[in-house]
MIDRENBA-643790 format. One record per residue (C-alpha): residue in one letter; x, y, z. Coordinates in steps of 0.001 Angstrom, whole numbers, plus 500000, padded with zeros to 6 digits. Example, Ala and Ser with C-alpha at 12.3 -4.5 7.8 and 13.67 -1.06 7.14 Angstrom:
2
A512300495500507800 S513670498940507140 
END
This chain:
657
M764010897287834437 S763578899527837303 T760894900682839678 V759708904390839714 V758824905473843271 G756675908245844689 V758749910598847016 G755432911584848814 S754053908146849172 G756984905649849060 R754944903492846814 C755591902287843253 L754293903502839979 D751933900604839346 V749543899443836380 V746216898803838076 G745230895173838261 N748543893815836736 S746653894080833556 D748587894302830221 A745293895339828454 L745363898322826400 G743977901252828201 A744878899974831642 T745328902891834103 V748224903528836571 N748372904188840165 I750544903751843193 Y750913900711845135 D753041899023847569 C756289897669845758 N756024894222845215 G758279893210842569 Q755732892235839980 A755967892664836168 N753360895565836404 Q755780897614838320 A759068897109836295 W759715900004834006 N762103900068831121 F763229903714830303 T764584903822826633 L766750905872824437 A763543907012822741 G762311908443826129 E759675905720826557 F758818904095829838 R758144900423828610 I756620897673830588 F755410894056830296 N758602893246828453 D758570896308826471 T755287895439824883 R753416898459826313 C754334902077826758 L753090904422829374 D750752906762827225 V748660909879827536 K745165909299826621 G744072911069823684 Q747157912953823505 D745517915234825784 T747865918238826588 T745883920060829342 A745750918978833032 P744312916699834223 A745313914246831417 T744785910559831958 L747441908026831973 Q747192904618830589 I749403901762829129 Y749242901249825154 T751122899777822161 C754365901295821812 N754046903684818706 G756592906374818935 G753938909040819383 P754758912443821265 N752247911277823832 Q754551908304824920 K757673910383825227 W758749911373828699 R761915913337830113 I763277912431833822 N764643915633835259 A767378915959837992 D764862917400840554 G763055913952840428 T759995915343838182 I758765913020835087 V757304915313832461 G755398914599829432 T757463916443826462 Q754459916826824406 S752397918550827109 N755203919612829587 L753067918338832478 C754219916291835163 L753473912868836402 D751322913587839355 V749735911142842539 T746144912632842123 G745099915146844998 G748631914570846588 G747181910903847814 T749817908509849529 A747215905307849825 N747441902168847588 G745272902703844401 T745526906396844094 L745630907126840380 V748361908832838660 D747964911567835945 L749268914410834554 W749324917849836162 T750857921304836033 C754272921073837326 N754553922474840946 G757419920754842786 Q755363918968845387 S756275915770846576 N753452914018844930 Q755164914991841475 R758535913869842404 W760046910101841871 T763086908189842514 T763925905616840055 S767426903827838917 A766696905563835637 G765979908893837478 S767071911646839428 S768467910127842815 D771812909987841059 T773699913350840765 Q777001912075839563 P777781912647836067 P779667910142833812 T783557910727833272 V784465912382829861 P784451909622826791 G787944909273825714 N789991908967822472 A787286910464820159 R788467909724816652 V786850909087813012 S787467906740810298 N785853905999806906 L785169909518805915 L783382909935802826 C781482912669800992 D778362912090802836 S779377909946806006 V781792909248808567 T782193906718811480 F782746908305814948 A784210906368817637 W785160906986821214 N786294904891824300 A783523903948827222 S782993906598830080 T782166905211833350 D779514906066835921 N778634905237839450 V775440903481838036 G775850903345834309 V775869905244831146 A772761905152829331 F773514907278826246 Y775992909212824369 D774976912262822642 I777088913380819457 Y777328916854818638 H779092919057816147 D779848922510816888 G777277922655819661 Q774562921155817512 Q773314917691818468 M773627915233815767 K772436911967817068 T771752909800820336 V773077906539820749 S772699903729823550 G775414903627826498 S776623900113825183 T777433901814821715 L780949903083821186 S780823904207817326 T778150905418815148 S778012906124811367 L777011910065810846 T775596912167808064 V777720914765807025 V777771917524804353 P780509917524801614 G783147920273802128 A781764921429805317 T784262921606808223 W782744920447811624 G784087919857814714 L782808916472816170 Y782703915533819994 V780511913445822336 N779065913702825772 A778007910863827934 R774826910769829806 D773435908594832660 A769772907524833085 A769214910161835664 G770142912829833218 N773521913696834318 V775763914899831539 S779765914545831458 Q782052916972830206 A782503916722826431 S785383914761824746 T788086916276822623 T786991917855819453 V787813915873816249 S787757918149812964 I786544916973809627 T786168918168806162 P784650915448803892 P785380915414800373 Q783090916348797535 C780813913442796206 Q781589914241792496 V784325916340790720 D782789919864789737 T785168922149787735 T782439923986785927 P782011927634787465 P778637929245787469 T777355931559784784 T778025935274784924 P775649937289787097 Q773677939587784651 Q771967942871784996 L773436944194788019 A771881947566788876 G772289949926792008 S770922952845793525 A771474954947796582 S769584956239799407 G771625958526801296 T774872956609802430 T773117953260801543 V773464951758798455 S770925948788797192 L772087946187794283 T770100943762792492 W771026941427789823 T769686938353787822 A770862934964789071 S773339932650787875 T773122929008786850 D775229926257787511 N775730922581786647 I775176921764790386 G773821924991791994 V774833928180792912 R775854928541796689 S776632932395797182 Y777335935867795591 D780131937537796388 I779987941341796361 F782822943743795305 R783101947401796089 N785928949211794329 G787625945965793752 S787490944576797331 K784941941904798683 V782564943589801277 G779864941096801347 T778442937771800641 V774809936450800041 S774575932696800914 G772135930060800100 T772131926450801103 G772086922956798804 A768193923338798745 V767669927407798677 P769629929302796029 P771126932664797437 A769072935906797067 T770084938288794448 S770078941475796172 F772387943305798732 I772334946385800840 D775684948145801436 S775573950328804417 G777811952678806228 L779179954373803396 S780647958087803044 A778583960713801798 S778648962181798147 T780908959373797051 S781024957249794203 Y781344953665794232 Q781970950852791752 Y780576947415792132 Y780556944067790652 I779356940600791524 R780894936969791267 A778932933723791678 Q780137930852793413 D779269927089793647 G779791924668796419 Q783221923683795212 A784544927005795119 N784196927455791318 V783874931000790554 S782220932711787762 P783180935747785954 A782609939261787080 S779220940739786377 N778712944143784849 T780234946975786777 V777864949666788122 T778782953194789784 V776525954381792376 T777056957828793852 T775777958171797602 G773857961166798821 A775043964416800647 S773693963024804111 C772906959589805728 G769234959648805390 S768930955855806582 S769120953981809654 V772497952928809792 C775082955695808429 T778797955353808720 V780922952491810264 R784526953473811413 Q787037950664812749 V788040951521816255 A790497948447816942 T791813945196816096 D792654942280818492 N793983938854818053 D791695937280820813 I787879937260820809 P786363940368822100 W783350939059824053 G781626941043826785 L781972944933826293 V780889947889828489 T781337951473828237 L782686953541831361 P781478956830832334 D784288958621830933 G783468957042827490 T786154954536827265 I785536950929826869 L786650947716828754 Y786208944417826685 G787138941029827785 R789377938316825607 R787514935140825883 D790492932967825394 A793342935095826518 K791330935763830007 D792111939220830482 I790432942679830059 I791419945611827690 R790839949212828254 L790198950901824924 N790178954654824124 P787843954576821204 T788676957920819789 T792655957316819578 G792608953338819279 A795051953246822335 K794706950039824330 A795841949034827787 T795587945790829677 V793617946206832774 G794210942771834209 T793820939074834127 V790454937663835676 P791535934787838176 N790211931332837973 V789059931504834195 Q789256928246832432 S788253927334828778 T786148924508827865 D788153923985824271 G784862925274822752 E782639928419823928 G783695928956827608 G785872931262828818 L785891934989829959 L782509935842828616 G780147938894830011 L780740941962831424 A778440944583833358 I779547947753835217 S777447948719838525 P774992951425838146 N776902953194840740 Y780348952425838845 A781681956042839150 S781613955706843016 D782077951919843716 Q784127950915840647 W782525947106840750 L783116945580837353 Y780847942212837158 I781870939356835165 M780727935931834112 H783204933399833117 T783738929291833188 S785849928187835909 A787510924359836250 T784064923504837833 D781254925548836867 N780046928886835440 R780190931635837713 I779372935312838270 V781926937505839984 R782621941127840808 I786188942820841168 K786878946403841558 V788740948417838932 Q790760951088840769 N793310953234839150 N792591951408835961 V793636948219837186 L791809944949838156 N792249944837841769 T791714940864842147 S792209941233845970 T788674942640846114 E786970939754844055 Q783672938391845064 V781999935256843892 L778445936210843633 V777016933027841889 S778630929777841750 G777637926077840669 I776038927181837193 L776667923958834927 R779316924176832307 N780092922529829104 K782150922654825949 F779220924631824457 H776088926056825805 D777674928286828536 G775323931563827903 G777330934150829626 R775668937552828778 L775372940057831979 R773006943289831863 F771820945555834780 G768190946479834270 P766420949523835123 D765580947942838215 G768981947891839627 K769020944052839259 L771726942124837561 Y770513939691834715 A772496936702833587 S771989934616830663 T773080930695831383 G773096927720828744 D771718924383829352 A775270922982829515 Q774402920386826688 N771560918886828641 G768164919997827528 D766633918501830797 N768260921303832777 A766309923864831084 Q763077922774832574 N764438922492836167 I763766925418838071 N766033924257840694 N769133924134838534 L770678927465837139 A771426926115833768 G769259927119830825 K767773930172832313 I767710934054832740 L768995934577836418 R768233937681838525 L770310938735841441 N770888941809843476 A774027943759843023 D775525942106846073 G774788938760844733 S771787938000847259 V768452936610845786 P765767939289845318 S762638938645847244 D760305938999844688 N761873936492842027 P759338933785841180 F760908930770842457 G762717931873845639 N766385931523843779 Y767929933288841002 V765598931722838438 W763864934652836543 S762753932513833465 Y763425928959832287 G763190926733829302 H766311928191827312 R768813926592825322 N771866928976824852 P770780932346825508 Q773367935231825100 G771695938474824005 L769904940574826885 A768965944049826368 F766075946566828114 D763744948813826149 S762245951994827440 Q759601950296829118 G761852948496831086 R760964944983829467 L763669942599829004 W764408941282825586 E766486937958824866 Q768368936332821812 E768754932530822024 F770375929814819933 G768462927513818451 N770004923575817927 G769557923010813925 I766321924589813063 M765830927981814095 D767073930749816867 E764611933000818568 T764299936462819823 N761997936495823244 L760362939029825314 I761068937680828865 T758246937761831436 R758656937019835289 G758730932924835651 G758183932230832074 N758760929154830496 Y760218929159826851 G759891925707825812 W763329924127825483 P763879921149824867 A760318920378823789 C760207923366821674 E762901924985819258 G761573928568818125 T758320927521816668 S759175923930815960 G758090920960818350 S755802921296821037 C755604925076820863 G751825925225820791 T751657923543824302 S750098925642826853 G752377927243829461 F755146927970826922 I755970931386825878 A756388931866821915 P759384933916820754 K758584937190818864 R760865936652815877 T762673933206814820 Y765536933148812219 P766909930114810614 T770230929034811941 S772081929505808530 D770645933173808709 G771310933666812486 S773347931968815234 C773025935362816767 S774781936195819847 G774544939754821242 I771743942275821045 A771109946006821839 I768361948412822083 V768923952176820891 R765603954348820687 D763380951143820981 V765016949676818119 L766807946123818553 Y770081945332817049 V771059941745816697 A774568940350815849 C774971937179814118 L777769934738813956 R776805931943811158 G774558934595809640 T777349937125809394 R774987939845809569 M773116942363811965 Y769666942564811949 R767545945900812703 A763827945675814019 V761579948102815595 I759811947471818705 S756345948193818376 G754307947099821317 G755136943537822024 N756208942944818443 L759300943412816340 T758493945168813053 N760226946463809821 V763146944114809955 Q766056944766808007 T769347943074807264 Y772879945073807370 F776556944008806934 N775625940730805301 G778977939258805213 T780775942467805132 Y782568941947808356 G782080938125808887 R780621936665812102 L779586939179814397 R779447938514818235 T778790941657820344 V776704944389819934 E776506947358822421 P775024950912822680 A777696953691822331 P777219956907824568 D776636958813821260 G773638957028820283 G775453954860817969 L776748951141818357 W779931949135819251 L780264945918817227 T782606943374817326 T783814940160815095 S784083936527815954 N785858935171812832 N789022932936813882 G789385930473816747 D785688930844817609 K785182927151818337 D788525926370820464 S789977927743823486 T793414928925821926 P794404932399823020 N795541935086820462 N794593932994817373 S792034935440816079 N792074938371814059 E789048940388815291 K787784943795814903 I785684946473816950 F783721949048815326 H781650951906815957 V778433952140813877 T776826955802813615 L772831955399813399 G770474957546811690 S766798958453812236 
END
């Protein structure tokens, strides 16, 4: 049990009259050690009192300010869930309003309610369960598994230490949170998916919300729950038609004794795409093959596959001849280069050559896209990977690059994520010119953001992840889980909304940034396990994480800005975006596809899917100087920090009308 003390008043959060009656209100009062001031912040995010028999509750589940506080029987409702932020605010997760001493009062008996968060001292609190503690726990040790079955596994680790105490452990697989357990728990049973390879790890978290760096990753592949040797039936009635250099295929679904999980599409005998489903949703029975040569005949057939890799016989073969010209939105695709590391940030120089960064190898390559010739420009100093998604991330060039030669870089270091700039002189990275522009951005194994983009206003915009702590995203005094905006020299623009680098907040793991012809900023963001989102960013806007994921959760709450489009994570996990002629292109990793959407007013319309499984996981898409696109893959070594263990490609995509 602990007290909750108002910063502005120095008085304790107190149940009026020391009453445990349902509906009793709360105020501030001199701290006296009585039961009506002894709060217990639970694993479920509740503030319990009177020996855990009552919970701090928003009366009537009101989500508009002012909202009345009371104590009530603990029922697990969203109006009894709270978040303690690092800046000392205590926020209702349903309403996203702050615990507020009415009128900024400091006298005994002043009531406490919920009000719009404003950062003033009457909304800041100190508590042993709160933000007066800024030291994170140590890394959990010796992550390990046992009892691996088809649908469950036991995951265990050694205890972390903390200056106050570890309150929770958060368990993840591959950046997606699975479970939270108490700080006294050092093993737990997890539900897993048969045949799916996951990387498990754990973070420690204290009551103040400080999160440790992640444990080592333990890879698991659960066995199937039952032996299945029966392949799906043959796909039937495959038919195809051409529109310019794009071919559309349709077929009749296969059946299977357990379930069809995917269809592989073969063109001229080689697999060129995959249409996937889930255990609950069957795969689609259509496919669009784009970027083909004009006036050329192609032969296609389809095979179905179940969850245990049993493959059907081939369907009938169809021959489709493309038209004499493109006539569609996406025309030809040309492979420009390959790399054995992950191309992450990519920029086009004024002379038409490309600079791209290799995430795990930590160096920058200059590529001539016409000849395919490559040369190393240099290694970026102080880059350290995270055994996950950190490393050498986004790149941007100065709007005046031809004269000042500044290359802007976002990367992970041993202690933080940071934005630096270094001059490229005579095609060499001159590390003696390095300037650290922004440092102290929180890092973790996953959720490091990393994209950079100069806007038409000459300002540099950067996407930052929440460092696997959703509370960071709602704290405007913390640079994690944000879109940042800075001057080219690293100073804070005078018109930023909060007097710091923060331009928008409430983001989980944003990576895609692009500007349209009106100068508006669009952003692409990873969801946790439900949906990803494309957002239109506004100055000072709150995009809802962690209370809101896409349109799931408390997304209808006043003050949260809704996404312009969402995608199931199985069809998305999209990283980079580009805008060409007010059309948005989205590169997706888990979804292994590229989306195309027309920007119409403030909406995304006529959404189409391209390259569905054709090239695998797509990481980065950037405008090319000829009006096309650069497109990169991220297929191997994507979840580790091992350099040169990939087999990636860089493509040029020619666009039509």
